[in-house]
C-alpha positions in Angstrom: 14.4 1.9 -16.9 11.2 0.5 -14.9 7.8 0.6 -16.2 5.9 2.6 -13.5 8.5 4.7 -11.3 6.4 3.3 -8.2 4.9 -0.1 -8.1 2.7 -0.2 -4.6 1.8 -3.3 -3.2 -1.4 -4.0 -0.7 -1.7 -7.4 1.0 -5.0 -8.4 0.6 -4.8 -11.9 2.0 -7.8 -13.5 3.5 -6.9 -16.2 6.2 -9.5 -17.6 7.4 -9.3 -20.7 10.3 -6.2 -20.2 11.5 -4.4 -17.9 14.3 -2.8 -15.8 12.4 -4.3 -12.7 11.8 -4.8 -11.3 7.7 -4.6 -7.8 6.2 -7.5 -8.6 4.2 -9.6 -8.9 7.7 -8.6 -5.0 9.0 -9.8 -4.0 5.4 -6.2 -3.8 3.0 -9.0 -4.4 -0.3 -11.0 -1.2 0.8 -7.6 0.3 1.3 -6.0 -0.7 -1.9 -9.3 0.3 -4.0 -9.2 3.8 -2.2 -4.9 4.3 -2.8 -6.3 3.0 -6.4 -9.2 5.6 -6.9 -6.7 8.4 -5.2 -4.0 8.1 -7.2 -6.0 7.9 -10.6 -8.3 11.0 -9.4 -4.5 12.7 -8.8 -2.9 11.9 -12.6 -0.4 9.6 -11.3 -2.1 6.1 -12.5 0.1 4.9 -15.5 3.4 4.4 -17.5 5.6 5.8 -15.9 4.1 7.0 -13.1 2.3 5.2 -10.4 1.1 1.2 -9.9 -1.4 0.5 -6.8 -1.8 -3.6 -7.0 -3.1 -6.1 -4.1 -1.2 -9.1 -3.3 -1.7 -12.0 -1.8 0.2 -12.7 2.0 3.6 -10.7 2.1 4.2 -12.4 5.4 3.9 -9.6 7.2 0.3 -9.9 8.7 1.3 -9.4 12.1 2.7 -6.0 11.5 -1.0 -4.9 10.8 -2.2 -4.5 7.5 1.1 -4.2 5.1 2.0 -2.4 1.9 5.3 -2.4 0.3 6.1 0.3 -2.0 9.0 -0.7 -5.0 11.7 0.1 -6.0 12.2 1.9 -2.5 11.6 -1.3 -0.4 9.7 0.6 1.9 7.0 -1.3 3.9 4.3 0.9 5.7 1.2 0.3 7.7 -2.0 2.0 7.8 -5.5 2.3 10.0 -7.4 4.7 8.3 -7.3 6.6 5.0 -6.0 9.8 5.9 -3.0 7.3 6.3 -3.4 6.4 2.8 -3.4 10.2 2.0 -0.3 10.8 3.9 1.4 8.3 2.1 0.5 8.8 -0.8 1.4 12.9 -0.8 4.4 12.5 1.8 6.0 9.5 -0.1 4.4 8.6 -3.4 4.6 12.3 -4.7 7.1 14.1 -3.0 9.7 11.3 -2.1 9.6 11.8 1.7 9.1 8.5 3.8 5.9 8.3 6.3 8.3 7.5 9.3 5.4 7.3 11.3 3.9 4.7 9.7 6.7 2.8 8.4 7.6 -0.4 9.4 
């Protein structure tokens, strides 16, 4: 059994001096901080529960800011905190993939 039921990685890559986009210029660090605080506030953080982490480049920056949920292997993009809330409620709490945000 895994230490966490779900492990969520937010790409927080910051690419400077490149023509390629980077997730961090689209608010990834702030979105990660928000998700982490929300998971803790809901009592969903910790062993056997959910872990929110940042990652370096997940190599999908062209598709928007991105996150991946393991062990499910589901990739999402998002625009704002409402999208993050929807992913938390639907996917992380209720096990339903949010198709409109799926990459």
